[in-house]
Predicted model as a PDB file, atoms N, CA, C, CB and O in Angstrom, pLDDT in the B-factor column:
MODEL        1                                                                  
ATOM      1  N   MET A   1     114.073  43.120 118.355  1.00 93.00           N  
ATOM      2  CA  MET A   1     113.803  44.550 118.126  1.00 93.00           C  
ATOM      3  C   MET A   1     112.321  44.931 118.768  1.00 93.00           C  
ATOM      4  CB  MET A   1     113.865  44.857 116.473  1.00 93.00           C  
ATOM      5  O   MET A   1     111.355  44.168 118.764  1.00 93.00           O  
ATOM      6  N   LYS A   2     112.340  46.125 119.258  1.00 97.00           N  
ATOM      7  CA  LYS A   2     111.006  46.490 119.805  1.00 97.00           C  
ATOM      8  C   LYS A   2     110.464  47.686 118.988  1.00 97.00           C  
ATOM      9  CB  LYS A   2     111.097  46.859 121.372  1.00 97.00           C  
ATOM     10  O   LYS A   2     111.198  48.458 118.371  1.00 97.00           O  
ATOM     11  N   LYS A   3     109.209  47.766 119.032  1.00 97.00           N  
ATOM     12  CA  LYS A   3     108.629  48.879 118.235  1.00 97.00           C  
ATOM     13  C   LYS A   3     107.837  49.703 119.219  1.00 97.00           C  
ATOM     14  CB  LYS A   3     107.706  48.364 117.014  1.00 97.00           C  
ATOM     15  O   LYS A   3     107.245  49.147 120.144  1.00 97.00           O  
ATOM     16  N   ALA A   4     107.804  51.074 119.045  1.00 98.00           N  
ATOM     17  CA  ALA A   4     107.059  51.971 119.869  1.00 98.00           C  
ATOM     18  C   ALA A   4     106.348  52.992 118.992  1.00 98.00           C  
ATOM     19  CB  ALA A   4     107.968  52.652 120.883  1.00 98.00           C  
ATOM     20  O   ALA A   4     106.929  53.422 117.996  1.00 98.00           O  
ATOM     21  N   VAL A   5     105.154  53.392 119.299  1.00 98.00           N  
ATOM     22  CA  VAL A   5     104.433  54.404 118.694  1.00 98.00           C  
ATOM     23  C   VAL A   5     104.187  55.470 119.716  1.00 98.00           C  
ATOM     24  CB  VAL A   5     103.178  53.887 118.101  1.00 98.00           C  
ATOM     25  O   VAL A   5     103.587  55.194 120.754  1.00 98.00           O  
ATOM     26  N   LEU A   6     104.616  56.648 119.470  1.00 98.00           N  
ATOM     27  CA  LEU A   6     104.408  57.717 120.499  1.00 98.00           C  
ATOM     28  C   LEU A   6     103.511  58.748 119.761  1.00 98.00           C  
ATOM     29  CB  LEU A   6     105.854  58.395 121.049  1.00 98.00           C  
ATOM     30  O   LEU A   6     103.718  59.174 118.625  1.00 98.00           O  
ATOM     31  N   GLN A   7     102.413  59.107 120.635  1.00 98.00           N  
ATOM     32  CA  GLN A   7     101.533  60.168 120.182  1.00 98.00           C  
ATOM     33  C   GLN A   7     102.105  61.507 120.781  1.00 98.00           C  
ATOM     34  CB  GLN A   7      99.999  59.889 120.641  1.00 98.00           C  
ATOM     35  O   GLN A   7     102.252  61.671 121.992  1.00 98.00           O  
ATOM     36  N   LEU A   8     102.402  62.410 119.867  1.00 98.00           N  
ATOM     37  CA  LEU A   8     103.044  63.660 120.222  1.00 98.00           C  
ATOM     38  C   LEU A   8     101.980  64.783 120.313  1.00 98.00           C  
ATOM     39  CB  LEU A   8     104.152  64.016 119.180  1.00 98.00           C  
ATOM     40  O   LEU A   8     100.867  64.625 119.812  1.00 98.00           O  
ATOM     41  N   GLU A   9     102.322  65.873 120.930  1.00 96.00           N  
ATOM     42  CA  GLU A   9     101.470  67.074 120.874  1.00 96.00           C  
ATOM     43  C   GLU A   9     101.364  67.312 119.326  1.00 96.00           C  
ATOM     44  CB  GLU A   9     102.119  68.392 121.723  1.00 96.00           C  
ATOM     45  O   GLU A   9     102.192  66.899 118.514  1.00 96.00           O  
ATOM     46  N   PRO A  10     100.207  68.051 119.017  1.00 96.00           N  
ATOM     47  CA  PRO A  10     100.090  68.443 117.514  1.00 96.00           C  
ATOM     48  C   PRO A  10     101.398  69.201 117.015  1.00 96.00           C  
ATOM     49  CB  PRO A  10      98.766  69.436 117.281  1.00 96.00           C  
ATOM     50  O   PRO A  10     101.817  70.180 117.633  1.00 96.00           O  
ATOM     51  N   LEU A  11     101.967  68.762 115.985  1.00 95.00           N  
ATOM     52  CA  LEU A  11     103.184  69.348 115.458  1.00 95.00           C  
ATOM     53  C   LEU A  11     102.751  70.590 114.577  1.00 95.00           C  
ATOM     54  CB  LEU A  11     104.030  68.251 114.606  1.00 95.00           C  
ATOM     55  O   LEU A  11     101.724  70.483 113.906  1.00 95.00           O  
ATOM     56  N   THR A  12     103.417  71.654 114.550  1.00 91.00           N  
ATOM     57  CA  THR A  12     103.071  72.880 113.861  1.00 91.00           C  
ATOM     58  C   THR A  12     103.561  72.973 112.472  1.00 91.00           C  
ATOM     59  CB  THR A  12     103.565  74.003 114.589  1.00 91.00           C  
ATOM     60  O   THR A  12     102.968  73.656 111.637  1.00 91.00           O  
ATOM     61  N   CYS A  13     104.706  72.254 112.189  1.00 90.00           N  
ATOM     62  CA  CYS A  13     105.218  72.338 110.847  1.00 90.00           C  
ATOM     63  C   CYS A  13     106.033  70.995 110.503  1.00 90.00           C  
ATOM     64  CB  CYS A  13     106.135  73.645 110.711  1.00 90.00           C  
ATOM     65  O   CYS A  13     106.401  70.231 111.395  1.00 90.00           O  
ATOM     66  N   PRO A  14     106.257  70.794 109.294  1.00 93.00           N  
ATOM     67  CA  PRO A  14     107.002  69.546 108.839  1.00 93.00           C  
ATOM     68  C   PRO A  14     108.426  69.601 109.502  1.00 93.00           C  
ATOM     69  CB  PRO A  14     107.123  69.473 107.164  1.00 93.00           C  
ATOM     70  O   PRO A  14     108.984  68.570 109.878  1.00 93.00           O  
ATOM     71  N   THR A  15     108.974  70.811 109.627  1.00 95.00           N  
ATOM     72  CA  THR A  15     110.354  70.843 110.211  1.00 95.00           C  
ATOM     73  C   THR A  15     110.437  70.324 111.603  1.00 95.00           C  
ATOM     74  CB  THR A  15     110.891  72.234 110.210  1.00 95.00           C  
ATOM     75  O   THR A  15     111.495  69.858 112.025  1.00 95.00           O  
ATOM     76  N   CYS A  16     109.342  70.386 112.345  1.00 94.00           N  
ATOM     77  CA  CYS A  16     109.267  69.776 113.673  1.00 94.00           C  
ATOM     78  C   CYS A  16     109.457  68.328 113.600  1.00 94.00           C  
ATOM     79  CB  CYS A  16     107.975  70.069 114.336  1.00 94.00           C  
ATOM     80  O   CYS A  16     110.270  67.753 114.324  1.00 94.00           O  
ATOM     81  N   SER A  17     108.714  67.715 112.728  1.00 95.00           N  
ATOM     82  CA  SER A  17     108.866  66.244 112.512  1.00 95.00           C  
ATOM     83  C   SER A  17     110.300  65.838 112.083  1.00 95.00           C  
ATOM     84  CB  SER A  17     107.860  65.770 111.426  1.00 95.00           C  
ATOM     85  O   SER A  17     110.785  64.798 112.528  1.00 95.00           O  
ATOM     86  N   LYS A  18     110.953  66.589 111.279  1.00 96.00           N  
ATOM     87  CA  LYS A  18     112.279  66.369 110.885  1.00 96.00           C  
ATOM     88  C   LYS A  18     113.286  66.378 111.974  1.00 96.00           C  
ATOM     89  CB  LYS A  18     112.625  67.312 109.936  1.00 96.00           C  
ATOM     90  O   LYS A  18     114.244  65.609 112.056  1.00 96.00           O  
ATOM     91  N   LYS A  19     112.949  67.400 112.867  1.00 97.00           N  
ATOM     92  CA  LYS A  19     113.946  67.692 114.032  1.00 97.00           C  
ATOM     93  C   LYS A  19     113.882  66.514 114.928  1.00 97.00           C  
ATOM     94  CB  LYS A  19     113.594  69.057 114.883  1.00 97.00           C  
ATOM     95  O   LYS A  19     114.927  66.041 115.374  1.00 97.00           O  
ATOM     96  N   ILE A  20     112.743  66.016 115.217  1.00 98.00           N  
ATOM     97  CA  ILE A  20     112.545  64.907 116.176  1.00 98.00           C  
ATOM     98  C   ILE A  20     113.135  63.532 115.433  1.00 98.00           C  
ATOM     99  CB  ILE A  20     110.865  64.778 116.583  1.00 98.00           C  
ATOM    100  O   ILE A  20     113.829  62.744 116.075  1.00 98.00           O  
ATOM    101  N   GLU A  21     112.842  63.334 114.200  1.00 97.00           N  
ATOM    102  CA  GLU A  21     113.477  62.265 113.592  1.00 97.00           C  
ATOM    103  C   GLU A  21     114.952  62.242 113.680  1.00 97.00           C  
ATOM    104  CB  GLU A  21     113.103  62.226 112.289  1.00 97.00           C  
ATOM    105  O   GLU A  21     115.545  61.227 114.046  1.00 97.00           O  
ATOM    106  N   THR A  22     115.575  63.362 113.345  1.00 98.00           N  
ATOM    107  CA  THR A  22     117.060  63.458 113.396  1.00 98.00           C  
ATOM    108  C   THR A  22     117.569  63.108 114.913  1.00 98.00           C  
ATOM    109  CB  THR A  22     117.533  65.000 112.938  1.00 98.00           C  
ATOM    110  O   THR A  22     118.488  62.318 115.129  1.00 98.00           O  
ATOM    111  N   ALA A  23     116.916  63.736 115.834  1.00 98.00           N  
ATOM    112  CA  ALA A  23     117.452  63.524 117.245  1.00 98.00           C  
ATOM    113  C   ALA A  23     117.223  62.046 117.580  1.00 98.00           C  
ATOM    114  CB  ALA A  23     116.707  64.495 118.354  1.00 98.00           C  
ATOM    115  O   ALA A  23     118.125  61.393 118.103  1.00 98.00           O  
ATOM    116  N   VAL A  24     116.112  61.545 117.309  1.00 98.00           N  
ATOM    117  CA  VAL A  24     115.839  60.033 117.724  1.00 98.00           C  
ATOM    118  C   VAL A  24     116.712  59.135 116.984  1.00 98.00           C  
ATOM    119  CB  VAL A  24     114.343  59.565 117.447  1.00 98.00           C  
ATOM    120  O   VAL A  24     117.212  58.162 117.548  1.00 98.00           O  
ATOM    121  N   SER A  25     116.949  59.421 115.642  1.00 98.00           N  
ATOM    122  CA  SER A  25     117.735  58.416 114.955  1.00 98.00           C  
ATOM    123  C   SER A  25     119.164  58.485 115.369  1.00 98.00           C  
ATOM    124  CB  SER A  25     117.623  58.570 113.471  1.00 98.00           C  
ATOM    125  O   SER A  25     119.896  57.539 115.080  1.00 98.00           O  
ATOM    126  N   ASN A  26     119.650  59.547 116.040  1.00 98.00           N  
ATOM    127  CA  ASN A  26     121.079  59.557 116.574  1.00 98.00           C  
ATOM    128  C   ASN A  26     121.191  58.782 117.918  1.00 98.00           C  
ATOM    129  CB  ASN A  26     121.582  61.065 116.796  1.00 98.00           C  
ATOM    130  O   ASN A  26     122.314  58.644 118.402  1.00 98.00           O  
ATOM    131  N   LEU A  27     120.182  58.304 118.509  1.00 98.00           N  
ATOM    132  CA  LEU A  27     120.249  57.478 119.665  1.00 98.00           C  
ATOM    133  C   LEU A  27     120.798  56.089 119.359  1.00 98.00           C  
ATOM    134  CB  LEU A  27     118.908  57.379 120.277  1.00 98.00           C  
ATOM    135  O   LEU A  27     120.376  55.441 118.401  1.00 98.00           O  
ATOM    136  N   LYS A  28     121.799  55.611 120.231  1.00 97.00           N  
ATOM    137  CA  LYS A  28     122.223  54.250 120.066  1.00 97.00           C  
ATOM    138  C   LYS A  28     121.155  53.275 120.186  1.00 97.00           C  
ATOM    139  CB  LYS A  28     123.230  53.931 120.996  1.00 97.00           C  
ATOM    140  O   LYS A  28     120.425  53.276 121.177  1.00 97.00           O  
ATOM    141  N   GLY A  29     121.012  52.422 119.213  1.00 98.00           N  
ATOM    142  CA  GLY A  29     119.999  51.363 119.352  1.00 98.00           C  
ATOM    143  C   GLY A  29     118.836  51.588 118.382  1.00 98.00           C  
ATOM    144  O   GLY A  29     118.100  50.646 118.087  1.00 98.00           O  
ATOM    145  N   VAL A  30     118.665  52.725 117.914  1.00 98.00           N  
ATOM    146  CA  VAL A  30     117.586  53.069 117.000  1.00 98.00           C  
ATOM    147  C   VAL A  30     117.857  52.381 115.636  1.00 98.00           C  
ATOM    148  CB  VAL A  30     117.467  54.640 116.840  1.00 98.00           C  
ATOM    149  O   VAL A  30     118.915  52.478 115.014  1.00 98.00           O  
ATOM    150  N   GLN A  31     116.733  51.651 115.240  1.00 98.00           N  
ATOM    151  CA  GLN A  31     116.857  50.931 113.927  1.00 98.00           C  
ATOM    152  C   GLN A  31     116.205  51.761 112.800  1.00 98.00           C  
ATOM    153  CB  GLN A  31     116.172  49.492 114.005  1.00 98.00           C  
ATOM    154  O   GLN A  31     116.754  51.913 111.709  1.00 98.00           O  
ATOM    155  N   SER A  32     115.003  52.291 113.119  1.00 98.00           N  
ATOM    156  CA  SER A  32     114.327  53.196 112.274  1.00 98.00           C  
ATOM    157  C   SER A  32     113.437  54.139 112.989  1.00 98.00           C  
ATOM    158  CB  SER A  32     113.582  52.481 111.309  1.00 98.00           C  
ATOM    159  O   SER A  32     112.956  53.807 114.072  1.00 98.00           O  
ATOM    160  N   VAL A  33     113.190  55.269 112.468  1.00 98.00           N  
ATOM    161  CA  VAL A  33     112.248  56.250 113.031  1.00 98.00           C  
ATOM    162  C   VAL A  33     111.548  56.988 111.979  1.00 98.00           C  
ATOM    163  CB  VAL A  33     112.935  57.216 113.925  1.00 98.00           C  
ATOM    164  O   VAL A  33     112.172  57.410 111.006  1.00 98.00           O  
ATOM    165  N   LYS A  34     110.282  57.170 112.117  1.00 98.00           N  
ATOM    166  CA  LYS A  34     109.432  58.001 111.158  1.00 98.00           C  
ATOM    167  C   LYS A  34     108.548  58.794 111.970  1.00 98.00           C  
ATOM    168  CB  LYS A  34     108.592  57.148 110.140  1.00 98.00           C  
ATOM    169  O   LYS A  34     107.842  58.230 112.806  1.00 98.00           O  
ATOM    170  N   VAL A  35     108.510  60.040 111.814  1.00 97.00           N  
ATOM    171  CA  VAL A  35     107.610  61.005 112.515  1.00 97.00           C  
ATOM    172  C   VAL A  35     106.551  61.518 111.479  1.00 97.00           C  
ATOM    173  CB  VAL A  35     108.464  62.252 113.146  1.00 97.00           C  
ATOM    174  O   VAL A  35     106.889  62.228 110.532  1.00 97.00           O  
ATOM    175  N   LEU A  36     105.388  61.169 111.677  1.00 96.00           N  
ATOM    176  CA  LEU A  36     104.284  61.693 110.720  1.00 96.00           C  
ATOM    177  C   LEU A  36     103.722  62.977 111.224  1.00 96.00           C  
ATOM    178  CB  LEU A  36     103.092  60.659 110.558  1.00 96.00           C  
ATOM    179  O   LEU A  36     103.149  63.083 112.308  1.00 96.00           O  
ATOM    180  N   PHE A  37     103.924  63.983 110.344  1.00 95.00           N  
ATOM    181  CA  PHE A  37     103.540  65.376 110.591  1.00 95.00           C  
ATOM    182  C   PHE A  37     102.068  65.383 110.809  1.00 95.00           C  
ATOM    183  CB  PHE A  37     103.942  66.328 109.420  1.00 95.00           C  
ATOM    184  O   PHE A  37     101.609  65.783 111.878  1.00 95.00           O  
ATOM    185  N   ASN A  38     101.270  64.935 109.794  1.00 94.00           N  
ATOM    186  CA  ASN A  38      99.801  65.082 109.850  1.00 94.00           C  
ATOM    187  C   ASN A  38      99.176  64.382 111.074  1.00 94.00           C  
ATOM    188  CB  ASN A  38      99.177  64.517 108.568  1.00 94.00           C  
ATOM    189  O   ASN A  38      98.211  64.943 111.593  1.00 94.00           O  
ATOM    190  N   SER A  39      99.595  63.276 111.568  1.00 96.00           N  
ATOM    191  CA  SER A  39      98.989  62.650 112.678  1.00 96.00           C  
ATOM    192  C   SER A  39      99.904  62.877 114.067  1.00 96.00           C  
ATOM    193  CB  SER A  39      98.804  61.090 112.305  1.00 96.00           C  
ATOM    194  O   SER A  39      99.529  62.383 115.130  1.00 96.00           O  
ATOM    195  N   SER A  40     101.002  63.582 113.979  1.00 97.00           N  
ATOM    196  CA  SER A  40     101.782  63.804 115.162  1.00 97.00           C  
ATOM    197  C   SER A  40     102.145  62.558 115.821  1.00 97.00           C  
ATOM    198  CB  SER A  40     101.084  64.653 116.092  1.00 97.00           C  
ATOM    199  O   SER A  40     102.085  62.512 117.050  1.00 97.00           O  
ATOM    200  N   LYS A  41     102.544  61.466 115.099  1.00 97.00           N  
ATOM    201  CA  LYS A  41     103.041  60.273 115.599  1.00 97.00           C  
ATOM    202  C   LYS A  41     104.397  59.902 115.308  1.00 97.00           C  
ATOM    203  CB  LYS A  41     102.280  59.315 115.206  1.00 97.00           C  
ATOM    204  O   LYS A  41     104.814  60.112 114.168  1.00 97.00           O  
ATOM    205  N   ALA A  42     105.185  59.356 116.212  1.00 98.00           N  
ATOM    206  CA  ALA A  42     106.480  58.856 115.934  1.00 98.00           C  
ATOM    207  C   ALA A  42     106.440  57.361 115.986  1.00 98.00           C  
ATOM    208  CB  ALA A  42     107.494  59.414 116.886  1.00 98.00           C  
ATOM    209  O   ALA A  42     105.983  56.749 116.951  1.00 98.00           O  
ATOM    210  N   LYS A  43     106.928  56.800 114.927  1.00 98.00           N  
ATOM    211  CA  LYS A  43     107.019  55.262 114.935  1.00 98.00           C  
ATOM    212  C   LYS A  43     108.521  54.911 114.953  1.00 98.00           C  
ATOM    213  CB  LYS A  43     106.272  54.571 113.602  1.00 98.00           C  
ATOM    214  O   LYS A  43     109.298  55.291 114.078  1.00 98.00           O  
ATOM    215  N   ILE A  44     108.862  54.179 115.986  1.00 98.00           N  
ATOM    216  CA  ILE A  44     110.317  53.850 116.255  1.00 98.00           C  
ATOM    217  C   ILE A  44     110.509  52.397 116.398  1.00 98.00           C  
ATOM    218  CB  ILE A  44     110.839  54.540 117.524  1.00 98.00           C  
ATOM    219  O   ILE A  44     109.733  51.700 117.053  1.00 98.00           O  
ATOM    220  N   GLU A  45     111.622  51.909 115.737  1.00 98.00           N  
ATOM    221  CA  GLU A  45     111.965  50.472 115.980  1.00 98.00           C  
ATOM    222  C   GLU A  45     113.387  50.627 116.560  1.00 98.00           C  
ATOM    223  CB  GLU A  45     111.897  49.487 114.582  1.00 98.00           C  
ATOM    224  O   GLU A  45     114.234  51.343 116.026  1.00 98.00           O  
ATOM    225  N   PHE A  46     113.602  49.899 117.705  1.00 98.00           N  
ATOM    226  CA  PHE A  46     114.816  50.003 118.360  1.00 98.00           C  
ATOM    227  C   PHE A  46     115.199  48.682 119.029  1.00 98.00           C  
ATOM    228  CB  PHE A  46     114.752  51.104 119.329  1.00 98.00           C  
ATOM    229  O   PHE A  46     114.371  47.779 119.150  1.00 98.00           O  
ATOM    230  N   ASP A  47     116.458  48.574 119.461  1.00 97.00           N  
ATOM    231  CA  ASP A  47     116.938  47.517 120.131  1.00 97.00           C  
ATOM    232  C   ASP A  47     116.747  47.746 121.672  1.00 97.00           C  
ATOM    233  CB  ASP A  47     118.354  47.297 119.732  1.00 97.00           C  
ATOM    234  O   ASP A  47     117.280  48.695 122.246  1.00 97.00           O  
ATOM    235  N   GLU A  48     115.971  46.841 122.298  1.00 96.00           N  
ATOM    236  CA  GLU A  48     115.557  47.098 123.725  1.00 96.00           C  
ATOM    237  C   GLU A  48     116.747  46.779 124.625  1.00 96.00           C  
ATOM    238  CB  GLU A  48     114.277  46.211 124.149  1.00 96.00           C  
ATOM    239  O   GLU A  48     116.699  47.089 125.815  1.00 96.00           O  
ATOM    240  N   ASN A  49     117.781  46.188 124.118  1.00 97.00           N  
ATOM    241  CA  ASN A  49     118.958  45.986 124.901  1.00 97.00           C  
ATOM    242  C   ASN A  49     119.772  47.246 125.153  1.00 97.00           C  
ATOM    243  CB  ASN A  49     119.791  44.990 124.251  1.00 97.00           C  
ATOM    244  O   ASN A  49     120.530  47.360 126.115  1.00 97.00           O  
ATOM    245  N   GLU A  50     119.566  48.217 124.202  1.00 97.00           N  
ATOM    246  CA  GLU A  50     120.445  49.418 124.222  1.00 97.00           C  
ATOM    247  C   GLU A  50     119.652  50.609 124.462  1.00 97.00           C  
ATOM    248  CB  GLU A  50     121.220  49.589 122.939  1.00 97.00           C  
ATOM    249  O   GLU A  50     120.242  51.681 124.600  1.00 97.00           O  
ATOM    250  N   LEU A  51     118.402  50.554 124.528  1.00 97.00           N  
ATOM    251  CA  LEU A  51     117.523  51.891 124.514  1.00 97.00           C  
ATOM    252  C   LEU A  51     116.172  51.472 125.113  1.00 97.00           C  
ATOM    253  CB  LEU A  51     117.292  52.559 122.916  1.00 97.00           C  
ATOM    254  O   LEU A  51     115.657  50.364 124.958  1.00 97.00           O  
ATOM    255  N   THR A  52     115.642  52.535 125.842  1.00 96.00           N  
ATOM    256  CA  THR A  52     114.250  52.330 126.338  1.00 96.00           C  
ATOM    257  C   THR A  52     113.361  53.332 125.743  1.00 96.00           C  
ATOM    258  CB  THR A  52     114.159  52.411 127.859  1.00 96.00           C  
ATOM    259  O   THR A  52     113.815  54.343 125.209  1.00 96.00           O  
ATOM    260  N   THR A  53     111.953  53.052 125.828  1.00 96.00           N  
ATOM    261  CA  THR A  53     111.066  54.078 125.428  1.00 96.00           C  
ATOM    262  C   THR A  53     111.151  55.297 126.135  1.00 96.00           C  
ATOM    263  CB  THR A  53     109.808  53.656 125.501  1.00 96.00           C  
ATOM    264  O   THR A  53     110.954  56.367 125.559  1.00 96.00           O  
ATOM    265  N   ASP A  54     111.460  55.216 127.468  1.00 96.00           N  
ATOM    266  CA  ASP A  54     111.591  56.472 128.353  1.00 96.00           C  
ATOM    267  C   ASP A  54     112.711  57.289 127.890  1.00 96.00           C  
ATOM    268  CB  ASP A  54     111.819  56.132 129.865  1.00 96.00           C  
ATOM    269  O   ASP A  54     112.611  58.512 127.982  1.00 96.00           O  
ATOM    270  N   LYS A  55     113.834  56.723 127.372  1.00 97.00           N  
ATOM    271  CA  LYS A  55     114.897  57.511 126.883  1.00 97.00           C  
ATOM    272  C   LYS A  55     114.552  58.226 125.564  1.00 97.00           C  
ATOM    273  CB  LYS A  55     116.091  56.656 126.717  1.00 97.00           C  
ATOM    274  O   LYS A  55     114.989  59.347 125.303  1.00 97.00           O  
ATOM    275  N   ILE A  56     113.750  57.531 124.749  1.00 98.00           N  
ATOM    276  CA  ILE A  56     113.302  58.157 123.487  1.00 98.00           C  
ATOM    277  C   ILE A  56     112.388  59.306 123.927  1.00 98.00           C  
ATOM    278  CB  ILE A  56     112.537  57.104 122.499  1.00 98.00           C  
ATOM    279  O   ILE A  56     112.557  60.412 123.415  1.00 98.00           O  
ATOM    280  N   LYS A  57     111.463  59.121 124.813  1.00 97.00           N  
ATOM    281  CA  LYS A  57     110.510  60.098 125.234  1.00 97.00           C  
ATOM    282  C   LYS A  57     111.259  61.256 125.713  1.00 97.00           C  
ATOM    283  CB  LYS A  57     109.574  59.576 126.284  1.00 97.00           C  
ATOM    284  O   LYS A  57     110.946  62.377 125.313  1.00 97.00           O  
ATOM    285  N   ASN A  58     112.326  61.067 126.622  1.00 97.00           N  
ATOM    286  CA  ASN A  58     113.063  62.248 127.238  1.00 97.00           C  
ATOM    287  C   ASN A  58     113.795  63.059 126.151  1.00 97.00           C  
ATOM    288  CB  ASN A  58     114.125  61.750 128.332  1.00 97.00           C  
ATOM    289  O   ASN A  58     113.854  64.287 126.202  1.00 97.00           O  
ATOM    290  N   THR A  59     114.305  62.390 125.248  1.00 98.00           N  
ATOM    291  CA  THR A  59     114.918  63.041 124.056  1.00 98.00           C  
ATOM    292  C   THR A  59     113.974  63.989 123.258  1.00 98.00           C  
ATOM    293  CB  THR A  59     115.421  61.958 123.114  1.00 98.00           C  
ATOM    294  O   THR A  59     114.301  65.107 122.860  1.00 98.00           O  
ATOM    295  N   ILE A  60     112.848  63.441 123.088  1.00 98.00           N  
ATOM    296  CA  ILE A  60     111.810  64.327 122.570  1.00 98.00           C  
ATOM    297  C   ILE A  60     111.395  65.490 123.412  1.00 98.00           C  
ATOM    298  CB  ILE A  60     110.660  63.567 122.309  1.00 98.00           C  
ATOM    299  O   ILE A  60     111.293  66.613 122.920  1.00 98.00           O  
ATOM    300  N   ILE A  61     111.174  65.265 124.564  1.00 97.00           N  
ATOM    301  CA  ILE A  61     110.793  66.282 125.612  1.00 97.00           C  
ATOM    302  C   ILE A  61     111.904  67.339 125.622  1.00 97.00           C  
ATOM    303  CB  ILE A  61     110.615  65.607 127.095  1.00 97.00           C  
ATOM    304  O   ILE A  61     111.573  68.524 125.665  1.00 97.00           O  
ATOM    305  N   LYS A  62     113.158  67.005 125.585  1.00 97.00           N  
ATOM    306  CA  LYS A  62     114.255  67.943 125.691  1.00 97.00           C  
ATOM    307  C   LYS A  62     114.303  68.872 124.546  1.00 97.00           C  
ATOM    308  CB  LYS A  62     115.536  67.238 125.802  1.00 97.00           C  
ATOM    309  O   LYS A  62     114.788  69.997 124.672  1.00 97.00           O  
ATOM    310  N   LEU A  63     113.754  68.386 123.296  1.00 97.00           N  
ATOM    311  CA  LEU A  63     113.672  69.256 122.087  1.00 97.00           C  
ATOM    312  C   LEU A  63     112.387  70.267 122.362  1.00 97.00           C  
ATOM    313  CB  LEU A  63     113.468  68.286 120.649  1.00 97.00           C  
ATOM    314  O   LEU A  63     112.193  71.191 121.571  1.00 97.00           O  
ATOM    315  N   GLY A  64     111.658  70.102 123.313  1.00 96.00           N  
ATOM    316  CA  GLY A  64     110.520  71.144 123.562  1.00 96.00           C  
ATOM    317  C   GLY A  64     109.113  70.524 123.087  1.00 96.00           C  
ATOM    318  O   GLY A  64     108.166  71.281 122.872  1.00 96.00           O  
ATOM    319  N   TYR A  65     108.999  69.191 122.933  1.00 97.00           N  
ATOM    320  CA  TYR A  65     107.732  68.617 122.470  1.00 97.00           C  
ATOM    321  C   TYR A  65     107.261  67.754 123.537  1.00 97.00           C  
ATOM    322  CB  TYR A  65     107.856  67.844 121.149  1.00 97.00           C  
ATOM    323  O   TYR A  65     108.043  67.210 124.317  1.00 97.00           O  
ATOM    324  N   GLU A  66     105.848  67.597 123.598  1.00 97.00           N  
ATOM    325  CA  GLU A  66     105.245  66.903 124.620  1.00 97.00           C  
ATOM    326  C   GLU A  66     104.846  65.542 123.957  1.00 97.00           C  
ATOM    327  CB  GLU A  66     104.040  67.715 125.243  1.00 97.00           C  
ATOM    328  O   GLU A  66     104.272  65.480 122.869  1.00 97.00           O  
ATOM    329  N   VAL A  67     105.195  64.474 124.700  1.00 98.00           N  
ATOM    330  CA  VAL A  67     104.783  63.122 124.337  1.00 98.00           C  
ATOM    331  C   VAL A  67     103.487  62.789 125.068  1.00 98.00           C  
ATOM    332  CB  VAL A  67     105.895  62.085 124.676  1.00 98.00           C  
ATOM    333  O   VAL A  67     103.474  62.746 126.298  1.00 98.00           O  
ATOM    334  N   LEU A  68     102.485  62.571 124.397  1.00 97.00           N  
ATOM    335  CA  LEU A  68     101.105  62.321 125.115  1.00 97.00           C  
ATOM    336  C   LEU A  68     100.885  60.939 125.512  1.00 97.00           C  
ATOM    337  CB  LEU A  68      99.920  62.700 124.228  1.00 97.00           C  
ATOM    338  O   LEU A  68     100.456  60.659 126.632  1.00 97.00           O  
ATOM    339  N   THR A  69     101.175  60.027 124.592  1.00 96.00           N  
ATOM    340  CA  THR A  69     101.140  58.626 124.994  1.00 96.00           C  
ATOM    341  C   THR A  69     102.198  57.809 124.224  1.00 96.00           C  
ATOM    342  CB  THR A  69      99.727  58.039 124.756  1.00 96.00           C  
ATOM    343  O   THR A  69     102.751  58.208 123.200  1.00 96.00           O  
ATOM    344  N   ALA A  70     102.413  56.671 124.801  1.00 96.00           N  
ATOM    345  CA  ALA A  70     103.527  55.781 124.179  1.00 96.00           C  
ATOM    346  C   ALA A  70     102.971  54.348 124.290  1.00 96.00           C  
ATOM    347  CB  ALA A  70     105.038  55.920 124.985  1.00 96.00           C  
ATOM    348  O   ALA A  70     102.489  53.890 125.326  1.00 96.00           O  
ATOM    349  N   ARG A  71     103.091  53.652 123.063  1.00 96.00           N  
ATOM    350  CA  ARG A  71     102.633  52.241 123.043  1.00 96.00           C  
ATOM    351  C   ARG A  71     103.712  51.401 122.491  1.00 96.00           C  
ATOM    352  CB  ARG A  71     101.345  52.053 122.219  1.00 96.00           C  
ATOM    353  O   ARG A  71     104.271  51.775 121.460  1.00 96.00           O  
ATOM    354  N   GLU A  72     104.070  50.276 123.084  1.00 94.00           N  
ATOM    355  CA  GLU A  72     105.074  49.435 122.682  1.00 94.00           C  
ATOM    356  C   GLU A  72     104.555  48.174 122.152  1.00 94.00           C  
ATOM    357  CB  GLU A  72     105.962  49.206 123.732  1.00 94.00           C  
ATOM    358  O   GLU A  72     103.448  47.798 122.537  1.00 94.00           O  
ATOM    359  N   SER A  73     105.249  47.451 121.283  1.00 90.00           N  
ATOM    360  CA  SER A  73     104.905  46.201 120.779  1.00 90.00           C  
ATOM    361  C   SER A  73     106.188  45.347 120.546  1.00 90.00           C  
ATOM    362  CB  SER A  73     104.096  46.376 119.514  1.00 90.00           C  
ATOM    363  O   SER A  73     106.096  44.203 120.102  1.00 90.00           O  
TER     364      SER A  73                                                      
ENDMDL                                                                          
END                                                                             
């Protein structure tokens, strides 16, 4: 399993974080996802054999949110 922390543009409401969580959790290979509204960070654990950080970023961008940075571990 791989972990990624994505710094998002400042989120304007808790509904934004829930929208991102739902979309990312529906991606094949995602083990867990938590979007923190106050810090505008997405913490994701996923199977690197099924998914890439770029695919996660693109999913968030398609929702209309900007991904400022991505860190993997």
